[in-house]
Biopython code that builds the backbone (N, CA, C, O; Angstrom):
import numpy as np
from Bio.PDB.StructureBuilder import StructureBuilder

atoms = [
    (1, "MET", "N", (103.834, 100.353, 120.486)),
    (1, "MET", "CA", (105.162, 100.376, 119.603)),
    (1, "MET", "C", (105.435, 98.022, 119.775)),
    (1, "MET", "O", (105.439, 97.055, 119.013)),
    (2, "GLU", "N", (105.557, 98.230, 120.876)),
    (2, "GLU", "CA", (106.401, 97.679, 121.216)),
    (2, "GLU", "C", (105.522, 96.019, 121.767)),
    (2, "GLU", "O", (106.034, 95.166, 122.493)),
    (3, "ALA", "N", (104.201, 95.973, 121.187)),
    (3, "ALA", "CA", (103.130, 95.107, 121.547)),
    (3, "ALA", "C", (102.724, 94.380, 119.530)),
    (3, "ALA", "O", (102.227, 93.333, 119.115)),
    (4, "TYR", "N", (103.470, 96.071, 118.602)),
    (4, "TYR", "CA", (103.388, 95.078, 117.418)),
    (4, "TYR", "C", (104.459, 94.902, 117.233)),
    (4, "TYR", "O", (104.361, 94.093, 116.310)),
    (5, "GLY", "N", (105.887, 95.074, 117.450)),
    (5, "GLY", "CA", (106.723, 94.605, 117.499)),
    (5, "GLY", "C", (107.025, 93.017, 117.545)),
    (5, "GLY", "O", (107.803, 92.400, 116.818)),
    (6, "GLN", "N", (106.307, 92.572, 118.464)),
    (6, "GLN", "CA", (106.712, 91.689, 119.652)),
    (6, "GLN", "C", (105.212, 89.820, 118.060)),
    (6, "GLN", "O", (105.435, 88.698, 117.605)),
    (7, "THR", "N", (103.654, 91.140, 118.019)),
    (7, "THR", "CA", (103.180, 90.502, 117.913)),
    (7, "THR", "C", (102.844, 90.627, 116.002)),
    (7, "THR", "O", (102.607, 89.760, 115.161)),
    (8, "SER", "N", (102.971, 92.099, 115.921)),
    (8, "SER", "CA", (102.731, 91.992, 113.938)),
    (8, "SER", "C", (101.590, 91.815, 113.784)),
    (8, "SER", "O", (101.439, 91.238, 112.707)),
    (9, "LYS", "N", (100.119, 92.096, 114.558)),
    (9, "LYS", "CA", (99.240, 92.475, 114.561)),
    (9, "LYS", "C", (98.721, 93.787, 114.409)),
    (9, "LYS", "O", (98.605, 94.321, 115.513)),
    (10, "PRO", "N", (98.293, 94.657, 113.283)),
    (10, "PRO", "CA", (98.000, 95.650, 113.406)),
    (10, "PRO", "C", (96.985, 96.261, 114.069)),
    (10, "PRO", "O", (96.459, 97.301, 113.673)),
    (11, "GLY", "N", (96.679, 95.675, 115.054)),
    (11, "GLY", "CA", (95.097, 96.016, 116.107)),
    (11, "GLY", "C", (95.975, 96.281, 117.643)),
    (11, "GLY", "O", (95.392, 96.402, 118.720)),
    (12, "ALA", "N", (97.585, 96.341, 117.459)),
    (12, "ALA", "CA", (98.386, 96.823, 118.324)),
    (12, "ALA", "C", (99.149, 98.352, 118.638)),
    (12, "ALA", "O", (99.927, 98.795, 119.483)),
    (13, "LEU", "N", (98.597, 98.745, 117.704)),
    (13, "LEU", "CA", (98.618, 100.040, 116.849)),
    (13, "LEU", "C", (98.041, 101.317, 117.568)),
    (13, "LEU", "O", (98.567, 102.298, 118.094)),
    (14, "GLY", "N", (96.279, 100.754, 117.303)),
    (14, "GLY", "CA", (95.730, 101.894, 118.306)),
    (14, "GLY", "C", (95.898, 102.766, 119.138)),
    (14, "GLY", "O", (95.145, 103.740, 119.119)),
    (15, "ASP", "N", (97.346, 102.627, 120.492)),
    (15, "ASP", "CA", (97.241, 102.863, 121.291)),
    (15, "ASP", "C", (98.617, 104.073, 120.841)),
    (15, "ASP", "O", (99.002, 105.042, 121.495)),
    (16, "ALA", "N", (99.130, 103.550, 119.470)),
    (16, "ALA", "CA", (100.055, 103.885, 119.172)),
    (16, "ALA", "C", (100.377, 105.457, 118.251)),
    (16, "ALA", "O", (101.379, 106.133, 118.015)),
    (17, "VAL", "N", (98.418, 105.572, 117.818)),
    (17, "VAL", "CA", (98.170, 106.242, 116.758)),
    (17, "VAL", "C", (97.594, 107.362, 117.907)),
    (17, "VAL", "O", (97.647, 108.587, 117.800)),
    (18, "GLU", "N", (97.008, 106.550, 119.076)),
    (18, "GLU", "CA", (96.211, 107.745, 120.157)),
    (18, "GLU", "C", (97.317, 108.488, 120.679)),
    (18, "GLU", "O", (97.536, 109.597, 120.192)),
    (19, "ALA", "N", (98.196, 107.959, 121.781)),
    (19, "ALA", "CA", (99.666, 108.885, 121.698)),
    (19, "ALA", "C", (100.639, 110.165, 121.272)),
    (19, "ALA", "O", (101.316, 111.022, 121.840)),
    (20, "LEU", "N", (100.080, 109.524, 119.114)),
    (20, "LEU", "CA", (101.172, 110.423, 118.449)),
    (20, "LEU", "C", (100.235, 111.618, 118.359)),
    (20, "LEU", "O", (100.612, 112.727, 117.978)),
    (21, "PHE", "N", (98.959, 111.322, 118.741)),
    (21, "PHE", "CA", (97.758, 112.311, 118.324)),
    (21, "PHE", "C", (98.312, 113.467, 119.813)),
    (21, "PHE", "O", (98.936, 114.527, 119.861)),
    (22, "GLU", "N", (97.906, 112.880, 120.485)),
    (22, "GLU", "CA", (98.643, 113.862, 121.064)),
    (22, "GLU", "C", (99.849, 114.416, 121.623)),
    (22, "GLU", "O", (100.027, 115.569, 122.018)),
    (23, "VAL", "N", (100.910, 113.144, 121.602)),
    (23, "VAL", "CA", (102.368, 114.818, 121.140)),
    (23, "VAL", "C", (102.260, 115.818, 120.840)),
    (23, "VAL", "O", (102.505, 116.928, 121.311)),
    (24, "ARG", "N", (101.515, 115.086, 119.246)),
    (24, "ARG", "CA", (101.536, 116.365, 117.839)),
    (24, "ARG", "C", (100.865, 117.080, 118.377)),
    (24, "ARG", "O", (101.300, 118.187, 118.063)),
    (25, "GLY", "N", (99.681, 117.263, 119.301)),
    (25, "GLY", "CA", (99.296, 117.953, 119.831)),
    (25, "GLY", "C", (99.660, 119.313, 120.634)),
    (25, "GLY", "O", (99.483, 120.509, 120.405)),
    (26, "VAL", "N", (100.208, 118.623, 121.604)),
    (26, "VAL", "CA", (101.394, 118.930, 123.015)),
    (26, "VAL", "C", (102.589, 119.741, 121.542)),
    (26, "VAL", "O", (101.823, 120.191, 120.690)),
    (27, "LEU", "N", (103.415, 119.877, 121.311)),
    (27, "LEU", "CA", (103.706, 120.160, 120.063)),
    (27, "LEU", "C", (103.602, 121.007, 119.759)),
    (27, "LEU", "O", (104.428, 121.871, 120.053)),
    (28, "LEU", "N", (102.495, 121.277, 118.966)),
    (28, "LEU", "CA", (102.084, 122.289, 117.575)),
    (28, "LEU", "C", (101.732, 123.520, 118.576)),
    (28, "LEU", "O", (101.948, 124.700, 118.303)),
    (29, "ALA", "N", (100.974, 122.896, 120.152)),
    (29, "ALA", "CA", (100.617, 124.118, 121.223)),
    (29, "ALA", "C", (101.981, 124.933, 121.275)),
    (29, "ALA", "O", (101.950, 126.163, 121.238)),
    (30, "LEU", "N", (103.041, 124.316, 121.350)),
    (30, "LEU", "CA", (104.543, 124.410, 121.917)),
    (30, "LEU", "C", (104.981, 125.135, 120.888)),
    (30, "LEU", "O", (106.054, 125.676, 121.155)),
    (31, "GLN", "N", (104.521, 125.394, 119.661)),
    (31, "GLN", "CA", (104.572, 125.816, 118.415)),
    (31, "GLN", "C", (105.996, 125.294, 118.005)),
    (31, "GLN", "O", (106.519, 125.886, 117.060)),
    (32, "LEU", "N", (106.886, 123.980, 118.748)),
    (32, "LEU", "CA", (107.468, 123.100, 117.651)),
    (32, "LEU", "C", (107.340, 122.538, 116.691)),
    (32, "LEU", "O", (107.421, 121.319, 116.539)),
    (33, "THR", "N", (107.057, 123.570, 115.679)),
    (33, "THR", "CA", (106.347, 122.676, 113.943)),
    (33, "THR", "C", (107.275, 121.820, 113.817)),
    (33, "THR", "O", (106.685, 120.768, 114.062)),
    (34, "LEU", "N", (108.722, 121.471, 113.517)),
    (34, "LEU", "CA", (109.719, 121.007, 113.182)),
    (34, "LEU", "C", (109.464, 119.789, 114.204)),
    (34, "LEU", "O", (108.739, 120.658, 114.689)),
    (35, "PRO", "N", (109.392, 119.168, 114.647)),
    (35, "PRO", "CA", (109.429, 117.628, 115.780)),
    (35, "PRO", "C", (107.783, 117.366, 115.230)),
    (35, "PRO", "O", (107.643, 116.267, 114.694)),
    (36, "ALA", "N", (106.123, 118.508, 115.312)),
    (36, "ALA", "CA", (105.468, 118.181, 115.286)),
    (36, "ALA", "C", (105.152, 117.459, 113.693)),
    (36, "ALA", "O", (104.286, 116.584, 113.661)),
    (37, "CYS", "N", (105.781, 117.795, 112.539)),
    (37, "CYS", "CA", (105.924, 117.206, 111.240)),
    (37, "CYS", "C", (106.644, 115.831, 111.705)),
    (37, "CYS", "O", (105.803, 114.990, 111.387)),
    (38, "LEU", "N", (107.186, 115.487, 111.991)),
    (38, "LEU", "CA", (108.039, 114.756, 112.419)),
    (38, "LEU", "C", (106.831, 113.465, 112.839)),
    (38, "LEU", "O", (106.540, 112.494, 112.141)),
    (39, "VAL", "N", (106.252, 113.845, 114.248)),
    (39, "VAL", "CA", (105.194, 113.323, 114.606)),
    (39, "VAL", "C", (104.052, 113.364, 113.813)),
    (39, "VAL", "O", (103.071, 112.912, 114.405)),
    (40, "ASP", "N", (103.942, 113.559, 113.236)),
    (40, "ASP", "CA", (102.425, 113.693, 112.142)),
    (40, "ASP", "C", (103.269, 112.322, 111.553)),
    (40, "ASP", "O", (102.967, 111.164, 111.842)),
    (41, "GLU", "N", (104.300, 112.693, 110.735)),
    (41, "GLU", "CA", (104.375, 111.388, 109.580)),
    (41, "GLU", "C", (104.748, 110.378, 110.493)),
    (41, "GLU", "O", (105.227, 109.502, 109.773)),
    (42, "MET", "N", (104.820, 109.876, 112.044)),
    (42, "MET", "CA", (104.763, 108.876, 112.421)),
    (42, "MET", "C", (103.831, 107.801, 112.855)),
    (42, "MET", "O", (103.932, 106.579, 112.970)),
    (43, "GLN", "N", (102.501, 109.037, 113.141)),
    (43, "GLN", "CA", (101.192, 109.436, 112.955)),
    (43, "GLN", "C", (100.629, 108.266, 111.922)),
    (43, "GLN", "O", (100.262, 107.157, 112.309)),
    (44, "ARG", "N", (100.622, 108.856, 110.060)),
    (44, "ARG", "CA", (100.320, 108.209, 108.975)),
    (44, "ARG", "C", (101.289, 106.593, 109.097)),
    (44, "ARG", "O", (100.730, 105.516, 108.891)),
    (45, "LEU", "N", (102.941, 106.709, 109.500)),
    (45, "LEU", "CA", (102.996, 105.268, 109.409)),
    (45, "LEU", "C", (101.928, 104.996, 109.797)),
    (45, "LEU", "O", (100.903, 104.951, 109.118)),
    (46, "CYS", "N", (102.056, 104.754, 111.097)),
    (46, "CYS", "CA", (101.491, 103.919, 112.209)),
    (46, "CYS", "C", (99.754, 103.317, 111.768)),
    (46, "CYS", "O", (99.176, 102.269, 112.058)),
    (47, "ASP", "N", (99.287, 104.614, 110.902)),
    (47, "ASP", "CA", (97.740, 104.234, 110.125)),
    (47, "ASP", "C", (98.195, 103.190, 108.510)),
    (47, "ASP", "O", (97.475, 102.511, 107.778)),
    (48, "ALA", "N", (99.379, 103.428, 108.474)),
    (48, "ALA", "CA", (99.595, 102.794, 106.523)),
    (48, "ALA", "C", (99.410, 101.515, 107.729)),
    (48, "ALA", "O", (98.327, 101.577, 108.312)),
    (49, "MET", "N", (100.413, 100.273, 108.206)),
    (49, "MET", "CA", (100.506, 99.372, 109.752)),
    (49, "MET", "C", (99.599, 99.014, 109.666)),
    (49, "MET", "O", (99.416, 98.058, 108.913)),
    (50, "ALA", "N", (98.204, 99.755, 110.610)),
    (50, "ALA", "CA", (97.537, 99.771, 111.301)),
    (50, "ALA", "C", (96.763, 98.821, 109.754)),
    (50, "ALA", "O", (96.658, 97.595, 109.795)),
    (51, "GLU", "N", (96.350, 99.551, 108.645)),
    (51, "GLU", "CA", (95.576, 99.014, 107.915)),
    (51, "GLU", "C", (96.176, 98.115, 107.013)),
    (51, "GLU", "O", (95.574, 97.769, 105.996)),
    (52, "ARG", "N", (97.742, 97.540, 107.390)),
    (52, "ARG", "CA", (98.487, 97.226, 106.192)),
    (52, "ARG", "C", (99.005, 97.883, 105.038)),
    (52, "ARG", "O", (99.725, 97.137, 104.374)),
    (53, "ARG", "N", (98.903, 98.781, 104.682)),
    (53, "ARG", "CA", (98.691, 99.530, 103.032)),
    (53, "ARG", "C", (100.813, 99.663, 103.247)),
    (53, "ARG", "O", (101.315, 100.540, 102.544)),
    (54, "VAL", "N", (101.428, 99.151, 103.799)),
    (54, "VAL", "CA", (103.115, 99.257, 103.581)),
    (54, "VAL", "C", (103.411, 98.143, 103.281)),
    (54, "VAL", "O", (102.631, 97.256, 103.628)),
    (55, "CYS", "N", (104.792, 97.729, 102.439)),
    (55, "CYS", "CA", (104.633, 97.091, 101.380)),
    (55, "CYS", "C", (105.894, 96.292, 101.715)),
    (55, "CYS", "O", (106.242, 95.570, 100.781)),
    (56, "SER", "N", (107.030, 96.204, 103.308)),
    (56, "SER", "CA", (107.603, 96.046, 104.155)),
    (56, "SER", "C", (107.689, 96.524, 105.381)),
    (56, "SER", "O", (108.480, 97.386, 105.765)),
    (57, "PRO", "N", (106.410, 95.652, 106.368)),
    (57, "PRO", "CA", (106.085, 96.179, 107.998)),
    (57, "PRO", "C", (107.450, 95.852, 108.738)),
    (57, "PRO", "O", (107.450, 96.287, 109.889)),
    (58, "LYS", "N", (108.376, 95.329, 108.443)),
    (58, "LYS", "CA", (109.582, 95.203, 109.632)),
    (58, "LYS", "C", (110.223, 96.531, 109.223)),
    (58, "LYS", "O", (110.414, 97.501, 109.958)),
    (59, "GLU", "N", (110.537, 96.403, 107.857)),
    (59, "GLU", "CA", (111.224, 98.415, 107.730)),
    (59, "GLU", "C", (110.304, 99.058, 108.076)),
    (59, "GLU", "O", (110.644, 100.200, 108.386)),
    (60, "ALA", "N", (108.796, 98.772, 108.218)),
    (60, "ALA", "CA", (108.207, 99.975, 108.648)),
    (60, "ALA", "C", (108.888, 100.373, 110.322)),
    (60, "ALA", "O", (109.336, 101.414, 110.801)),
    (61, "ALA", "N", (108.744, 99.344, 110.723)),
    (61, "ALA", "CA", (108.289, 99.230, 112.374)),
    (61, "ALA", "C", (109.721, 99.529, 112.698)),
    (61, "ALA", "O", (109.818, 99.985, 113.837)),
    (62, "GLU", "N", (111.028, 99.404, 111.977)),
    (62, "GLU", "CA", (112.521, 99.848, 112.350)),
    (62, "GLU", "C", (112.299, 101.108, 111.773)),
    (62, "GLU", "O", (112.920, 101.913, 112.468)),
    (63, "ALA", "N", (111.826, 101.589, 111.012)),
    (63, "ALA", "CA", (111.835, 103.276, 111.214)),
    (63, "ALA", "C", (110.595, 103.549, 111.769)),
    (63, "ALA", "O", (109.896, 104.352, 111.152)),
    (64, "MET", "N", (110.252, 103.167, 112.577)),
    (64, "MET", "CA", (109.207, 103.865, 113.630)),
    (64, "MET", "C", (109.994, 103.823, 114.957)),
    (64, "MET", "O", (110.024, 104.448, 116.017)),
    (65, "MET", "N", (110.509, 102.958, 114.478)),
    (65, "MET", "CA", (111.361, 102.755, 116.470)),
    (65, "MET", "C", (112.528, 104.335, 115.780)),
    (65, "MET", "O", (112.488, 105.338, 116.492)),
    (66, "LEU", "N", (112.892, 104.362, 115.262)),
    (66, "LEU", "CA", (114.314, 105.209, 114.438)),
    (66, "LEU", "C", (114.203, 106.095, 115.298)),
    (66, "LEU", "O", (114.815, 106.484, 116.293)),
    (67, "ALA", "N", (112.758, 106.499, 114.386)),
    (67, "ALA", "CA", (112.167, 108.137, 115.022)),
    (67, "ALA", "C", (111.834, 108.087, 116.261)),
    (67, "ALA", "O", (111.991, 109.158, 116.847)),
    (68, "LEU", "N", (111.220, 106.788, 117.199)),
    (68, "LEU", "CA", (110.911, 106.997, 118.054)),
    (68, "LEU", "C", (112.058, 107.785, 119.063)),
    (68, "LEU", "O", (112.054, 108.627, 119.961)),
    (69, "ILE", "N", (112.925, 107.043, 118.396)),
    (69, "ILE", "CA", (114.576, 107.195, 119.569)),
    (69, "ILE", "C", (115.208, 109.112, 119.071)),
    (69, "ILE", "O", (115.516, 110.099, 119.738)),
    (70, "GLN", "N", (115.153, 108.882, 117.956)),
    (70, "GLN", "CA", (115.171, 110.611, 117.105)),
    (70, "GLN", "C", (114.711, 111.186, 118.527)),
    (70, "GLN", "O", (115.115, 110.945, 119.665)),
    (71, "LEU", "N", (113.938, 111.847, 118.146)),
    (71, "LEU", "CA", (112.513, 112.597, 118.907)),
    (71, "LEU", "C", (113.081, 113.296, 120.356)),
    (71, "LEU", "O", (113.782, 114.249, 120.695)),
    (72, "PRO", "N", (112.420, 112.343, 120.895)),
    (72, "PRO", "CA", (113.086, 112.970, 122.924)),
    (72, "PRO", "C", (114.783, 113.636, 122.497)),
    (72, "PRO", "O", (114.919, 114.823, 122.796)),
    (73, "SER", "N", (116.178, 112.863, 121.759)),
    (73, "SER", "CA", (117.258, 113.504, 121.543)),
    (73, "SER", "C", (117.061, 114.969, 120.954)),
    (73, "SER", "O", (117.991, 115.762, 121.103)),
    (74, "HIS", "N", (115.895, 115.382, 120.287)),
    (74, "HIS", "CA", (115.864, 116.388, 119.958)),
    (74, "HIS", "C", (115.196, 117.417, 120.415)),
    (74, "HIS", "O", (115.446, 118.621, 120.354)),
    (75, "LEU", "N", (114.293, 116.817, 120.895)),
    (75, "LEU", "CA", (113.892, 117.651, 121.817)),
    (75, "LEU", "C", (114.568, 118.014, 123.021)),
    (75, "LEU", "O", (113.985, 119.067, 123.274)),
    (76, "ASP", "N", (115.600, 117.819, 124.149)),
    (76, "ASP", "CA", (116.410, 117.492, 124.769)),
    (76, "ASP", "C", (117.461, 118.915, 123.857)),
    (76, "ASP", "O", (117.336, 120.124, 124.057)),
    (77, "ARG", "N", (118.152, 118.430, 123.161)),
    (77, "ARG", "CA", (119.398, 119.671, 122.511)),
    (77, "ARG", "C", (117.865, 120.663, 122.287)),
    (77, "ARG", "O", (117.691, 120.792, 123.499)),
    (78, "LEU", "N", (116.817, 121.337, 121.750)),
    (78, "LEU", "CA", (116.120, 122.019, 121.843)),
    (78, "LEU", "C", (115.605, 122.959, 123.208)),
    (78, "LEU", "O", (115.370, 124.145, 123.439)),
    (79, "ASP", "N", (115.583, 121.484, 124.047)),
    (79, "ASP", "CA", (115.123, 122.397, 125.551)),
    (79, "ASP", "C", (116.929, 122.807, 125.628)),
    (79, "ASP", "O", (116.868, 123.886, 126.217)),
    (80, "ALA", "N", (117.836, 122.652, 125.470)),
    (80, "ALA", "CA", (119.023, 122.604, 125.510)),
    (80, "ALA", "C", (119.790, 124.588, 125.369)),
    (80, "ALA", "O", (120.556, 125.231, 126.086)),
    (81, "GLY", "N", (118.791, 125.004, 123.627)),
    (81, "GLY", "CA", (118.817, 126.070, 123.126)),
    (81, "GLY", "C", (119.811, 125.818, 122.329)),
    (81, "GLY", "O", (120.227, 126.831, 121.766)),
    (82, "ALA", "N", (120.686, 124.251, 121.901)),
    (82, "ALA", "CA", (121.278, 124.496, 120.841)),
    (82, "ALA", "C", (120.478, 125.175, 119.636)),
    (82, "ALA", "O", (119.296, 125.490, 119.779)),
    (83, "GLU", "N", (121.147, 125.380, 118.485)),
    (83, "GLU", "CA", (120.551, 125.653, 117.550)),
    (83, "GLU", "C", (120.444, 124.695, 116.935)),
    (83, "GLU", "O", (121.471, 124.028, 117.059)),
    (84, "VAL", "N", (119.361, 123.992, 115.981)),
    (84, "VAL", "CA", (119.632, 122.770, 115.029)),
    (84, "VAL", "C", (118.866, 122.530, 114.429)),
    (84, "VAL", "O", (117.649, 122.487, 114.607)),
    (85, "PRO", "N", (119.870, 122.219, 113.122)),
    (85, "PRO", "CA", (119.360, 122.284, 112.059)),
    (85, "PRO", "C", (118.142, 121.815, 111.084)),
    (85, "PRO", "O", (118.003, 122.956, 110.643)),
    (86, "PRO", "N", (117.629, 121.435, 110.723)),
    (86, "PRO", "CA", (115.996, 121.202, 110.294)),
    (86, "PRO", "C", (116.272, 119.568, 110.065)),
    (86, "PRO", "O", (115.574, 118.597, 110.357)),
    (87, "LEU", "N", (117.529, 119.666, 109.446)),
    (87, "LEU", "CA", (117.293, 118.054, 108.482)),
    (87, "LEU", "C", (118.026, 117.512, 109.488)),
    (87, "LEU", "O", (118.073, 116.345, 109.099)),
    (88, "SER", "N", (118.680, 117.543, 110.591)),
    (88, "SER", "CA", (118.540, 116.937, 111.851)),
    (88, "SER", "C", (117.937, 116.266, 112.545)),
    (88, "SER", "O", (118.415, 115.819, 113.588)),
    (89, "LEU", "N", (116.411, 115.961, 112.038)),
    (89, "LEU", "CA", (115.195, 115.188, 112.204)),
    (89, "LEU", "C", (114.968, 114.754, 110.531)),
    (89, "LEU", "O", (114.005, 114.063, 110.197)),
]
sb = StructureBuilder()
sb.init_structure("model")
sb.init_model(0)
sb.init_chain("A")
sb.init_seg("    ")
for serial, (resi, resn, name, xyz) in enumerate(atoms, 1):
    if name == "N":
        sb.init_residue(resn, " ", resi, " ")
    sb.init_atom(name, np.array(xyz, "f"), 0.0, 1.0, " ", f" {name:<3s}", serial, name[0])
structure = sb.get_structure()
């Protein structure tokens, strides 16, 4: 995502799509379905950005960065045993 943010070249998203696929698989294996759904949406957004199917690439990149910030925080709260409402993601 950093490379895409600096260059706006869709080819820079290939590594991000692959990494998100792996993260989603791990989350599903751990039965963390809500975070896996977020990662699935992130992967779809990366695909759309790579194929230039988004109306506003800048806003799409901002949404992706926000999701990248929220996901670890959500996982940390889950790890700490907190009751996390589904809409918190």
